[in-house]
C-alpha positions as CSV (number, residue, x, y, z in Angstrom):
1,G,0.0,0.0,0.0
2,D,0.9,3.7,-0.3
3,F,2.0,4.9,3.1
4,F,1.4,8.5,2.4
5,A,-2.0,7.9,0.9
6,Q,-3.0,6.0,4.1
7,A,-1.3,8.4,6.5
8,P,-1.2,11.7,4.6
9,Y,-0.3,13.8,7.6
10,L,3.0,12.2,7.9
11,N,4.3,14.2,5.0
12,G,2.8,17.5,6.0
13,S,4.1,20.8,4.6
14,A,7.4,21.7,6.2
15,G,6.8,19.0,8.8
16,Q,4.1,21.0,10.6
17,F,1.6,18.2,10.6
18,D,4.0,15.3,11.1
19,Y,2.7,14.5,14.6
20,L,-0.8,13.6,13.3
21,A,0.5,10.3,12.0
22,C,1.7,9.3,15.5
23,G,-0.4,6.5,16.9
24,S,-1.3,5.0,13.6
25,C,-0.8,1.2,13.2
26,F,0.4,-0.8,10.2
27,E,0.7,-4.5,9.5
28,V,4.0,-5.3,7.9
29,K,5.5,-8.6,6.5
30,C,8.5,-9.6,4.6
31,S,8.2,-9.4,0.9
32,G,10.3,-12.2,-0.8
33,I,13.5,-13.5,0.7
34,D,16.7,-11.6,1.0
35,A,19.8,-11.7,3.2
36,N,18.0,-10.2,6.2
37,C,14.6,-12.1,5.9
38,D,14.5,-15.7,6.9
39,A,12.6,-18.0,4.5
40,G,10.4,-19.4,7.3
41,V,9.2,-16.2,8.7
42,K,5.8,-15.4,7.1
43,R,3.8,-14.0,10.0
44,P,3.1,-10.2,9.8
45,I,3.7,-7.9,12.7
46,T,1.7,-4.8,13.7
47,L,3.7,-1.6,14.1
48,F,2.8,1.4,16.1
49,V,4.0,4.7,14.6
50,A,5.9,6.5,17.3
51,D,7.4,9.4,15.4
52,T,8.3,10.6,11.9
53,C,11.6,9.8,10.4
54,P,14.0,11.9,12.5
55,C,16.2,13.9,10.2
56,Y,18.1,15.3,13.1
57,V,19.7,12.0,14.0
58,N,19.2,10.0,10.7
59,V,20.4,12.3,7.9
60,K,21.0,9.5,5.4
61,W,17.4,8.3,5.3
62,C,15.2,11.0,6.8
63,C,16.2,14.4,5.4
64,G,14.6,14.0,2.0
65,N,17.9,14.2,0.1
66,Y,18.4,10.6,-1.2
67,S,16.3,7.5,-1.4
68,H,19.1,4.9,-1.4
69,C,17.0,2.6,-3.5
70,D,20.2,1.1,-4.8
71,E,20.6,-0.6,-1.5
72,M,17.3,-2.5,-1.7
73,N,16.5,-5.7,-3.6
74,E,13.7,-6.0,-6.2
75,D,10.2,-6.4,-5.0
76,V,8.1,-9.6,-5.5
77,N,7.3,-8.6,-9.0
78,G,10.9,-8.0,-10.0
79,N,10.5,-4.3,-10.0
80,A,12.6,-1.6,-8.3
81,H,11.4,-1.4,-4.7
82,C,11.0,2.4,-4.7
83,G,11.1,5.2,-7.2
84,V,14.2,7.4,-7.5
85,S,14.8,10.3,-9.8
86,Q,18.0,10.9,-11.8
87,N,19.4,13.2,-9.0
88,G,18.7,10.6,-6.3
89,T,15.8,12.4,-4.6
90,W,12.7,10.7,-3.3
91,Q,9.7,10.2,-5.5
92,E,6.2,10.3,-4.1
93,E,5.9,6.5,-4.2
94,S,9.1,6.0,-2.2
95,L,8.7,5.1,1.4
96,H,10.4,3.4,4.2
97,L,9.7,2.5,7.9
98,D,12.3,2.6,10.6
99,L,11.8,-0.4,12.9
100,S,13.0,-0.9,16.5
101,D,15.4,-3.8,17.1
102,N,12.6,-5.8,18.6
103,A,10.3,-5.2,15.7
104,F,13.0,-5.9,13.1
105,G,13.8,-9.2,14.9
106,L,10.2,-10.3,15.1
107,L,9.7,-9.5,11.4
108,T,12.8,-11.1,10.0
109,T,13.7,-14.0,12.4
110,G,10.6,-14.4,14.6
111,Q,12.7,-13.5,17.6
112,R,12.3,-10.3,19.5
113,G,15.5,-8.2,19.4
114,D,17.3,-10.8,17.1
115,C,18.2,-8.5,14.2
116,N,21.7,-9.5,13.5
117,P,22.4,-8.5,10.9
118,C,20.0,-5.6,10.9
119,G,19.7,-3.8,7.7
120,I,17.3,-3.0,4.8
121,I,14.5,-5.4,3.8
122,N,11.7,-5.5,1.3
123,T,8.3,-5.4,2.9
124,M,4.6,-5.2,2.2
125,M,2.3,-3.2,4.5
126,R,-1.2,-2.1,5.0
127,R,-2.9,0.1,7.5
128,V,-4.9,-1.6,10.3
129,N,-6.9,-0.8,13.4
130,C,-4.7,-0.2,16.4
131,P,-5.1,-3.0,18.9
132,V,-6.5,-1.6,22.1
133,N,-7.5,-2.9,25.6
134,G,-10.6,-1.1,26.9
135,N,-11.3,2.6,26.6
136,V,-9.5,5.7,25.7
137,Y,-7.3,7.1,28.5
138,I,-6.4,10.7,29.4
139,V,-2.8,10.7,30.8
140,F,-2.1,13.5,33.2
141,D,1.4,14.9,33.2
142,T,2.9,15.2,36.7
143,A,3.5,18.9,35.9
144,S,-0.2,19.6,36.1
145,V,-1.2,21.9,39.0
146,Y,-4.6,21.2,40.6
147,E,-6.1,23.0,43.6
148,D,-9.4,22.2,45.5
149,G,-10.1,25.8,46.1
150,C,-9.4,28.4,43.4
151,P,-10.8,32.0,43.7
152,T,-13.7,32.8,41.3
153,V,-16.0,35.8,41.4
154,Y,-15.9,38.1,44.4
155,G,-18.3,36.9,47.0
156,Q,-18.7,33.5,45.5
157,P,-17.2,30.3,46.9
158,D,-13.9,28.9,45.6
159,Q,-14.0,26.0,43.1
160,P,-11.6,23.3,42.1
161,C,-9.5,24.2,39.1
162,F,-6.3,23.4,37.2
163,Y,-3.9,26.3,37.2
164,Y,-1.9,24.3,34.7
165,L,-3.1,21.2,32.8
166,A,-0.9,19.0,30.7
167,V,-2.4,15.8,29.3
168,N,-1.8,13.2,26.5
169,T,-4.0,10.5,25.1
170,Y,-3.5,6.7,25.3
171,N,-5.1,3.5,23.9
172,I,-6.7,5.2,20.8
173,G,-8.6,2.7,18.7
174,G,-9.4,2.8,15.0
175,Y,-7.1,5.3,13.2
176,G,-4.9,5.5,16.3
177,G,-3.8,9.1,16.0
178,T,-5.2,12.1,17.9
179,S,-5.7,15.5,16.2
180,D,-7.2,17.5,19.1
181,V,-8.1,17.4,22.7
182,T,-10.7,19.9,24.0
183,I,-12.0,20.8,27.4
184,V,-15.5,21.7,28.4
185,G,-15.0,23.6,31.6
186,G,-15.1,26.9,33.4
187,F,-13.1,30.0,32.4
188,M,-13.0,33.5,33.9
189,I,-14.1,36.0,31.3
190,N,-14.3,39.7,32.3
191,G,-14.9,38.8,35.9
192,T,-17.5,36.1,35.2
193,L,-17.1,32.4,35.4
194,V,-18.3,31.0,32.0
195,Q,-18.7,27.3,31.0
196,E,-17.4,26.7,27.4
197,E,-15.4,24.4,25.2
198,R,-11.8,25.2,24.3
199,T,-9.1,23.4,22.4
200,L,-6.0,22.7,24.4
201,L,-2.7,23.7,22.9
202,R,0.2,21.6,21.7
203,N,3.0,22.0,24.2
204,L,5.1,24.8,22.8
205,N,8.1,23.5,24.7
206,Y,8.6,20.8,22.1
207,P,11.3,22.0,19.5
208,P,9.8,23.3,16.2
209,D,13.0,22.3,14.3
210,K,12.4,18.6,15.2
211,P,8.9,17.8,13.8
212,Q,9.1,14.2,14.8
213,E,8.9,15.3,18.4
214,Q,5.8,17.5,18.1
215,Y,3.3,14.9,19.3
216,G,4.0,16.1,22.9
217,N,1.4,17.1,25.5
218,W,-1.8,19.2,25.2
219,V,-1.7,22.1,27.6
220,N,-4.0,25.0,28.7
221,P,-2.9,28.5,27.6
222,Q,-0.5,30.1,30.1
223,N,-2.1,31.9,33.0
224,I,-5.6,30.7,32.2
225,A,-7.1,28.5,34.9
226,I,-9.6,25.7,34.0
227,Y,-12.4,25.4,36.5
228,M,-14.4,22.3,37.3
229,P,-16.7,20.7,36.5
230,L,-15.1,19.7,33.2
231,K,-15.0,17.0,30.6
232,F,-12.6,16.0,27.9
233,K,-13.3,15.5,24.2
234,V,-10.7,13.5,22.1
235,Y,-10.7,13.9,18.3
236,D,-9.0,11.4,16.0
237,T,-7.3,12.3,12.7
238,V,-10.5,12.2,10.7
239,G,-12.5,14.3,13.2
240,R,-14.4,11.5,15.0
241,V,-14.9,12.3,18.7
242,V,-15.3,10.5,22.0
243,E,-16.2,12.2,25.2
244,S,-15.5,11.6,28.9
245,P,-18.1,12.0,31.7
246,T,-18.2,15.3,33.5
247,Y,-15.9,15.4,36.5
248,T,-16.7,17.7,39.5
249,N,-13.3,17.5,41.3
250,F,-10.1,15.5,41.8
251,S,-9.8,16.2,45.5
252,S,-7.5,14.2,47.6
253,S,-10.4,12.6,49.4
254,S,-11.5,11.1,46.1
255,G,-8.0,9.9,45.2
256,G,-6.6,13.0,43.7
257,V,-5.6,13.6,40.1
258,P,-5.1,10.2,38.5
259,H,-2.2,9.4,36.2
260,F,-4.4,7.4,33.8
261,L,-8.1,8.5,33.5
262,D,-10.4,6.0,31.8
263,I,-13.0,8.2,29.9
264,G,-15.4,5.3,29.5
265,S,-15.6,5.3,25.7
266,Q,-13.6,4.2,22.7
267,F,-13.5,4.8,18.9
268,V,-15.2,2.2,16.7
269,K,-13.1,0.1,14.4
270,V,-12.4,1.3,10.8
271,N,-13.1,-0.8,7.8
272,F,-9.7,-0.5,6.1
273,K,-9.6,-2.0,2.6
274,N,-7.1,-4.8,2.0
275,P,-4.4,-3.9,-0.6
């Protein structure tokens, strides 16, 4: 299959959308037999996309300069494995996946971590639903700052709030990736506590010159408290949404702010077409 057709955000303009492919899942298997792919290994493995190809540390393969197709064997039809122009730059149909040592070993020898020799192999791939266990989770960063009593409007009682909120998503089914996280909560506007929905921001502390690291956390804008009650909405890469219940507080008497918050819902599976 065409990786960029199945995960178009991975090749976003100037890398600005690269993080949207994070969390996607692909089934990969050896295509034919070469020096790094045992004849008896036919079982495919499922890969979880953790980042985009990191140019910063992998100049040879990831900076868009050269495809190195000359290092790869022919595909099962006897054709060149990837397209390359006369000056050696990538063509649109060219693709590659960087595998961890464990994944490479499972794919080529059937043994986790056994990738000696590791190298370049021909593969076939297709996008699949990400395997999940239960519901979507909100993961609270330990940097989050929660208080049981935050000042509101003069003369009105204090309410629980997050002075700083940093979260991520986990166990995302279907497409796997997350495009946005929104909060329906209370915000102080011109001296009035107003309940409304706002989109959390990508953590700006992640370096813009390394787009593969932009998946990061979602955070509230600086110096803007989020008052409870609140609920979370998680959007996948095609705009589908799942919602959490409404939470009134995370006081210490009720266990405090959890590290993993089960929101009680999950994305439905996607009917991906077989290649």
